[in-house]
N, C-alpha and C positions, 0 to 999 in steps of 0.2 A: 446205330444212331435209331433214337427211340425220343419220347418224350417219360418225363419220368416224376411226380410227381411225394411228394413224401406225409403223410397222411393219422397219428397221435392224435391218441385219447384215453383217461385211466379207464372206460372203459369199453376199453377192446380187449378180450383173450382171444386164446383160438378160440373154445365155445363158443364164442359172442362173435365172432367172424367165422366159421361154420354155420351158424343159428341162421344164422345175417341172412346167409347164401341161397338155403335148403327152402325149393322150394323156385325159389325166384330162374321167374322166366327167360331164358336165354345160357345162366352160368353149366358149363357140364361139368365143373368140376368148383367148393369153393372154390370164385376170385374167379374161375377162367370161366369169358365171353366167348359164347360165339353165337354171332346170329342166321343162321341157314341160310334163310333169303335173303340175308344183306347181303353177306360173307365182312362184314365188322367179328373179325372179332379186340381184347387186348383185357390186360390180369389186373386181380389186384393179390397183395400173395401176404403175408403173415410173417413178419420178421421177425428175427432171432434176438433176443438182447448181447445190445455191445456193451458196453462200459462207458463206452464213450460220446456219446446219447443217452446209456442209459442213466448217470446222475443227473444228467438236466431235464432231461422229460418229470424224471421220477419215475425211482424200484416199480409202481408199479400200474405202468402207462408204458400199454403197445402201441407199434410200429406196422404199418401196414405204407406197401410203394403201389403206388401205383404206374402200368407200365402204359407205351401203346407206340407202334411203334410209325416213324416219318415216315416219308416217302410213299405215301400214302393217297388217295383220294383224301375232297378237305369234309367230306358225308363223315367217315368217322367220325372227327371232333364232335358232329351234331349226335352220332346218337350214343359219343362216348361222358358225353357231359350233359343231360341227366341220370345217368346214373354215378356218375363223381358226387351231386349234387350229392345225386338220396346216404345216402355210402355216412357226406362228409356231415347232414341232418342227423343222423339215429342216431350217432356218435360222437359228436356236436366235437366235431377236430382241430386241432388247429394242424395246419398243414406248415412247409416249408416248400417251396417251389421256384428250385434254381437254374427255369430256365431264366434270358436276355432279357423277355415278353411279359414275366410273369408276375405274383404276385410275392412274392420274396417268404415275408413272413409271413403274412395274411394279411385285412380274415378275406376271406377263399369268397367267390363270386363266382357266376355266369357268365360274365363277362370275363371274368378275366381268366378261369381258365380256357373259354375259348381264342382273344388275344397271345398268348403261351402258346400253344397247342398252336395256332394260325401258324405267328410269324419262325417255329419250331418247324415245322413241317416248310416251308418255304424252305430257310433255310438246309433242310434236309433233300429237298430235291435239288439240289443249289451243287450239294454235293454228292449223288452219292446219284443222279443224271447221269453226267455227260463219263464218267466211267464206267458206267450202265451196259447191256448186252439188253435194250427193252424191243427187241425182237419177238418176242410172249406178252408186250403191254401194248395198250392203246394208247394216244392223248385223246383228248372225249372235251364237250363248250361243256364246264363244268354246271349253267343249268342241267344241260340234259346226265347229267354221271345222277344234278339232285330229283330226280325229275323220279327214276330207275328205282335208287336209292332212299325216299320216301311212299312211293308204291308198293314197290319188297318188302318193310317196314310196314305197312298199315292194312292190307289187303288182305292180312287174319279177323283182320275187324271191320270188313266191308263184308268177306266174307260172308263173316254170323247174323251182319242185319239182312244178308238176303233168306229169304226162304227155306226158300229150294229152287235146286234148279240151274241154273250157272255156273260152274267151275268157273274161281278166280287163278292166275296163274304165277309163274313166280315170273319176269324179266331177267330174262340174261341178257352177257354182250358172247358175239363174237367177228370176224372178220367179212368182209366179201374178198367169195373163193377169188375174185381178179382184177385184186387187189389189195390197202391194206386202212382202207375206211369208214369207223366205223360201225354195226349191226347190231339194234336189238330184237330179240326174238322170246318169244314162249308158242308151245307146245299146243298142238290141237290135234292133243288124243279120235280116233273114229265112233262115233256117239259120240262126244263127250260135249253136251251142251254147252260153251263157255264164251265167258267172256275178255277181251279183249281192251285195257286200258295202254290212252291216245304215247304213252313215251315208248310204245313197241314199234320198229321200223318196220318186224317181217313176222309172220309164223313159222315151223316148223310144221307140220303135218304128218304126225308119223299113225301108221300103222301096222298089226304085224306081218310079218312076211306070208307064215297059213291063218287067213284070213279065224279058220273056225281052233285052231293051233293056239293059247292066250303068249305059253312057252316057246314061238316056234323066235322070239327075238323080233327090235324092229325094224322098217326100215322109211326109211321118212326125204320130206323136199322141203324148199325156204320156197317159202312165197308172201311177195310184201302187203301187208296189212292194205294198202289204200285196193291192193286187188280182190282181198278179201270182203270187203265191204262195200265193192261194184254185187257183190252177187243178192244174187234175188233173195231177201229175208233178214237178210244180218240189216242190224240199226242199230245208228249212236244212241246212246242214253248219257243221261246227267246221274252216276248210282254213288252212291257214302264221297259227296267233291272231288267225284271224281270222273271223266267220262271213258267210258264203256259201250265196246265195239262189241254190238251183245250177235253171238253168228249156232245157231240163228235167235231171232226176242223170242217164237220158241216154234215148236217142236209138234211134226213130225219135217226134217229138215230135207230146200226142194229138192231137183233132181240139180239145181247145180250147184254145191255142198255137195253135194254123194256121187258126184264124180267126180272134184276133187281128189278123192279117196282111191280115185282106178287111175290105170294108167302104171306110165316107168313111174319108182321109185328107188333110192338111190340104199347104201350104204351110211348110218354115221358113223365110219371111217371115210366118207370121200366131201367131206363136208369137211368146212377152217375146224380144229376146233375150240372149246368155251372158251372166253378169256375169265380170271379171277375173273373180282371186282376191285382187289389188292394190287391187279395193275391195269386196273381203267384210273388214268388220269390224268391233274386236270390241265389243261391245256394253260389255264391264264397264270399257271404258276411255268409248269416246263420252256413259256415267252419269257420265264427269267429270269433261266438256269442261260451262264455266261458262255455265248460259245467255242466253240475249238479251236485256233487260228491257225 
C-alpha cells in the first residue's frame, strides 16, 4: 500500500531523467532515494510508454511515477516533499494524483502533496497496523520522531559549520532492555570528542576489545545522556540551531570521562537491536487505528 503520484512533461525522456538525478544527493541510482542518516526512502521511476496514456498526453510526453510506502512515520512526507517539488518544477510537470484527498489533475502544490500523503498514510496505519506483528516496531510521540529526523537530516550541515574538533553523531532508535520504552542513542567512541543532540536519550559508550588493536571489534555499554551531562568538562551549548552536549568541551578529557571507558563492557549482541526508522510509528496515527473487539 503506497502513495503514488504520476508526473508528465514533454521535457521528460530517459536521458533527461538520468541526467537530473546524476550527482543529486542521496540517490543510489536514478530516481532511487535513500538517506542513510534519516532512513527515509522513496522512488521516481520513468514509465514505459503505454498506448492508453500516450494518446492522451501526446507521443513525445514522458511520464514518471513517484512511489512511497504508507505505514511510515510522518517525516517520510516531510523529506519527500522538497524532492517531489524540485522535480515537478524542473520539468514543469502536469500531475495525476489518484489519492482520495489528493490534488487530482492539478495544479501541484506543496500543501497538496503533504495533505494527500498524510491522509493516505493514516489510512495505511488503519489498514495495516491491526493485522501486523509490531514486535519489531516502536510507537513514539510524533514530536520526538520529528526532532530525531530533523537532527539526522541536518547534522552534516552543522558539522561543516564547526571548524574542527567535535564529531556530530547520528541518532538511532532502540528500546530499553527491561521493557518496550523507546530509547534514542548516539555512539561515543573512546578518544573521540563528540557533541550529542538533546533528542538523544542515551549514549552508547564504545571501545575496542583490545585497545591496541583496532581490528579486535567493539564492546559497549548504554548510558543515559543526563549522566554524561553531569560529568565535569561536559557542557550544553547552542550550535547551528541545535542544543548540543559537548563531551568534553575541550581536550584533554578529565579523569571522570576517561574512567567511563574502563570497567565492565558488553558485546553488541547483549543489547536490544536497533529499530529502523521506517518501524518507528507515530503515536498520534496509531491512536486512530480501530482496536479489534
